[in-house]
C-alpha positions as CSV (number, residue, x, y, z in Angstrom):
1,M,-5.3,-8.1,13.1
2,I,-2.6,-6.5,11.1
3,L,-2.1,-2.8,10.5
4,E,-0.1,-1.9,7.4
5,I,1.3,1.7,7.1
6,A,1.9,3.3,3.8
7,A,5.2,5.0,4.6
8,N,6.5,7.7,2.3
9,S,10.0,7.8,3.7
10,V,12.4,5.9,6.0
11,A,11.4,8.3,8.8
12,S,7.7,7.3,8.2
13,A,8.7,3.6,8.1
14,L,10.4,3.9,11.5
15,A,7.4,5.8,12.9
16,A,5.2,2.9,11.7
17,Q,7.3,0.4,13.6
18,Q,7.4,2.6,16.7
19,G,3.7,3.1,16.6
20,G,2.9,-0.6,16.5
21,A,2.3,-1.3,12.9
22,G,2.5,-4.9,11.7
23,R,3.9,-4.2,8.3
24,V,5.3,-1.3,6.2
25,E,4.5,-0.5,2.6
26,L,7.4,1.8,1.6
27,C,6.8,4.3,-1.2
28,T,7.5,7.9,-2.1
29,A,5.2,10.7,-3.5
30,L,2.0,9.7,-1.6
31,E,0.5,12.9,-3.1
32,L,0.6,11.1,-6.5
33,G,-0.8,7.9,-5.1
34,G,2.7,6.5,-4.3
35,L,5.7,5.7,-6.5
36,T,8.7,3.4,-6.1
37,P,11.2,4.7,-3.5
38,S,14.9,5.0,-4.2
39,H,17.5,2.2,-3.7
40,A,18.9,4.0,-0.7
41,Q,15.5,4.4,1.0
42,I,14.7,0.7,0.5
43,A,18.2,-0.4,1.8
44,L,18.0,1.9,4.9
45,A,14.4,0.8,5.7
46,R,15.4,-2.9,5.4
47,E,18.4,-2.3,7.7
48,R,16.4,-0.6,10.4
49,L,13.1,-2.3,10.4
50,H,12.4,-5.6,12.2
51,I,8.7,-5.8,10.9
52,P,7.9,-7.0,7.4
53,L,8.8,-4.5,4.6
54,Y,6.9,-4.4,1.3
55,V,7.9,-2.0,-1.4
56,L,5.6,-0.2,-3.9
57,I,6.6,-0.9,-7.5
58,R,5.0,1.9,-9.5
59,P,7.2,3.7,-12.1
60,R,5.0,6.7,-12.6
61,A,1.7,8.4,-11.7
62,G,-1.4,8.0,-13.8
63,D,-3.1,4.8,-15.0
64,F,-1.9,1.2,-14.6
65,L,-1.5,0.4,-18.3
66,Y,2.2,0.0,-18.8
67,S,4.6,-0.2,-21.8
68,D,7.2,-2.9,-22.3
69,L,9.8,-0.4,-21.2
70,E,8.0,0.4,-18.0
71,C,7.5,-3.3,-17.3
72,E,11.2,-3.8,-17.6
73,V,11.8,-1.0,-15.1
74,M,9.3,-2.6,-12.7
75,Q,11.1,-6.0,-13.0
76,R,14.5,-4.4,-12.3
77,D,13.0,-2.7,-9.2
78,I,11.6,-6.0,-8.0
79,E,15.0,-7.7,-8.5
80,N,16.5,-4.9,-6.4
81,C,14.0,-5.4,-3.6
82,M,14.8,-9.2,-3.6
83,A,18.5,-8.5,-3.5
84,L,18.0,-6.1,-0.5
85,G,16.0,-8.7,1.4
86,C,12.6,-7.2,1.3
87,D,9.6,-9.3,2.4
88,G,7.4,-8.4,-0.5
89,V,6.4,-6.0,-3.3
90,V,3.2,-4.2,-4.2
91,F,2.1,-3.6,-7.7
92,G,-0.9,-3.6,-10.1
93,M,-1.2,-3.8,-13.8
94,L,-4.3,-3.6,-16.0
95,D,-4.9,-4.0,-19.7
96,A,-6.6,-1.4,-21.9
97,D,-10.0,-3.1,-21.3
98,G,-9.9,-2.7,-17.5
99,K,-8.9,-6.3,-16.8
100,V,-6.0,-7.6,-14.7
101,D,-3.0,-7.9,-17.2
102,M,-2.4,-11.6,-16.5
103,P,0.6,-12.1,-18.8
104,R,2.5,-9.1,-17.5
105,C,1.6,-9.8,-13.9
106,R,2.8,-13.4,-14.3
107,A,6.1,-12.1,-15.6
108,L,6.6,-9.8,-12.6
109,I,5.5,-12.4,-10.1
110,A,8.1,-14.8,-11.6
111,A,10.7,-12.2,-10.7
112,T,9.7,-12.0,-7.1
113,G,11.3,-15.2,-6.0
114,N,10.2,-16.0,-2.5
115,M,8.8,-12.5,-1.8
116,G,5.1,-11.9,-1.2
117,V,2.9,-9.9,-3.6
118,T,0.2,-7.4,-2.9
119,F,-2.0,-6.2,-5.8
120,H,-2.7,-2.5,-5.0
121,R,-5.8,-0.3,-5.7
122,A,-5.5,-0.7,-9.4
123,F,-8.0,-3.4,-8.5
124,D,-10.6,-0.7,-7.8
125,L,-10.4,0.4,-11.4
126,T,-11.1,-3.0,-13.0
127,R,-14.2,-3.5,-15.1
128,N,-15.4,-6.6,-13.2
129,S,-14.2,-6.9,-9.6
130,L,-15.4,-10.4,-9.0
131,S,-13.6,-11.9,-12.0
132,S,-10.6,-9.7,-11.2
133,L,-10.5,-11.1,-7.7
134,D,-10.5,-14.6,-9.1
135,D,-7.6,-13.6,-11.5
136,L,-5.6,-12.4,-8.5
137,I,-6.2,-15.7,-6.7
138,E,-5.1,-17.6,-9.8
139,L,-1.9,-15.5,-10.0
140,G,-1.1,-16.4,-6.4
141,C,-1.2,-12.9,-4.9
142,E,-1.1,-12.8,-1.1
143,R,-3.5,-9.9,-0.8
144,V,-5.3,-7.1,-2.6
145,L,-5.6,-3.5,-1.3
146,T,-9.0,-2.0,-2.0
147,S,-11.4,0.8,-1.0
148,G,-14.3,-1.2,-2.4
149,G,-14.2,0.9,-5.5
150,Q,-15.1,4.1,-3.6
151,A,-13.2,7.2,-2.4
152,S,-12.8,5.6,1.1
153,A,-12.8,2.1,2.4
154,L,-15.7,3.0,4.8
155,E,-17.9,4.0,1.8
156,G,-17.0,0.7,0.1
157,A,-17.2,-1.5,3.2
158,A,-20.3,-3.5,2.2
159,L,-18.7,-4.5,-1.1
160,I,-15.4,-5.3,0.6
161,R,-17.2,-7.7,2.8
162,Q,-18.5,-9.5,-0.2
163,W,-15.0,-9.9,-1.5
164,V,-13.7,-11.1,1.9
165,E,-16.4,-13.8,1.9
166,R,-15.8,-14.7,-1.8
167,S,-12.1,-15.0,-1.2
168,A,-12.7,-17.7,1.5
169,G,-9.1,-17.3,2.7
170,R,-7.5,-17.8,-0.7
171,I,-6.4,-14.2,-0.8
172,T,-6.4,-11.5,1.9
173,V,-8.7,-8.6,1.1
174,M,-7.2,-5.5,2.8
175,P,-9.3,-2.3,3.2
176,G,-7.5,1.0,2.7
177,A,-8.2,4.7,1.9
178,G,-9.3,7.1,4.6
179,V,-8.7,4.6,7.4
180,D,-8.1,6.2,10.9
181,A,-8.6,5.5,14.6
182,G,-12.2,6.8,14.4
183,N,-13.5,4.4,11.8
184,I,-11.3,1.3,11.8
185,G,-13.4,-0.5,14.4
186,K,-16.5,0.0,12.3
187,L,-14.6,-0.9,9.2
188,R,-13.4,-4.1,10.8
189,E,-17.0,-5.0,12.0
190,I,-18.6,-4.4,8.5
191,T,-15.9,-6.0,6.3
192,G,-14.8,-8.9,8.4
193,A,-11.3,-8.1,7.2
194,S,-8.2,-9.0,9.3
195,E,-5.7,-6.6,7.7
196,F,-6.0,-2.8,7.2
197,H,-4.0,-0.2,5.4
198,A,-3.5,3.5,6.5
199,S,-1.0,6.3,6.0
200,A,-1.5,8.1,9.4
201,K,0.4,11.1,8.0
202,R,0.8,14.6,9.4
203,Q,2.3,17.7,8.0
204,H,5.4,18.6,10.0
205,P,6.4,22.3,10.2
206,S,9.3,23.5,8.1
207,G,12.6,24.2,10.0
208,M,13.5,26.9,7.5
209,R,13.9,30.3,9.0
210,W,14.6,31.9,5.6
211,Q,11.5,31.6,3.4
212,P,11.4,33.8,0.3
213,E,7.9,35.0,-0.3
214,L,8.1,34.0,-4.0
215,L,9.0,30.4,-3.1
216,K,6.8,29.8,-0.1
217,D,4.8,27.1,-1.8
218,M,8.1,25.1,-2.0
219,Q,9.0,25.6,1.6
220,G,6.5,23.3,3.4
221,G,7.6,20.9,6.0
222,E,7.7,17.1,5.6
223,L,4.6,15.0,5.3
224,R,5.3,12.0,7.5
225,S,3.5,9.1,9.2
226,D,2.8,10.0,12.8
227,V,3.7,7.7,15.7
228,E,0.7,8.7,17.9
229,Q,-1.8,8.4,15.1
230,I,-0.4,4.9,14.3
231,R,-0.6,4.0,17.9
232,S,-4.2,5.1,18.1
233,I,-5.2,3.3,15.0
234,A,-3.5,0.1,16.2
235,A,-5.2,0.4,19.6
236,A,-8.6,0.9,18.0
237,L,-8.1,-2.0,15.6
238,N,-7.3,-4.4,18.5
239,S,-9.9,-3.1,20.9
240,P,-12.0,-5.9,22.4
241,G,-15.0,-3.7,22.0
242,H,-15.1,-4.4,18.2
């Protein structure tokens, strides 16, 4: 059983490692669904983590239909991750008809070298999930992150199980969205999955003593993955009772 943590900073990545996660997906701007982190964040995370590090390659918020220019940005980011020694990257690209964009995905996968590839929750927005799953297997993706096309993985658990069975070990189907210590055991039981994705984040209080009333909405503390939450999720995942 592997617990992957979506870490929105180097501090979150270190919390994931300390809490017992098996892998980090490093990103920024989780409130936007995650974007590509900076060069410095990737470099620092790589230096300080001894667990596998995957980096989200997503140049902007919004849909997953990308321009040629955006694809070039994504390729450069992938090349940067490879140069820094990352274990893998995470991306997803769709065409205008809601299918996996096979030509562009192939081009990005060609740039990954020996890094692994996870296809993210763009999968949940595809027109036909079964044919899209076959497309990802054909592309050689290691895994796909999915909530079963629902707001949470628990809501989509029955469908995720179908995909786990259909994949027959050719690709790892990894449930994510709303995963916590209270539901991961049930999610594991229903889906039959072996890898799970969570953010385990907590709002930390601001250290600012001076907070102008006009700018209070800009003065919040950091949203960061929490060591104790991660520990609890990892313990629940590996509990022999499930």
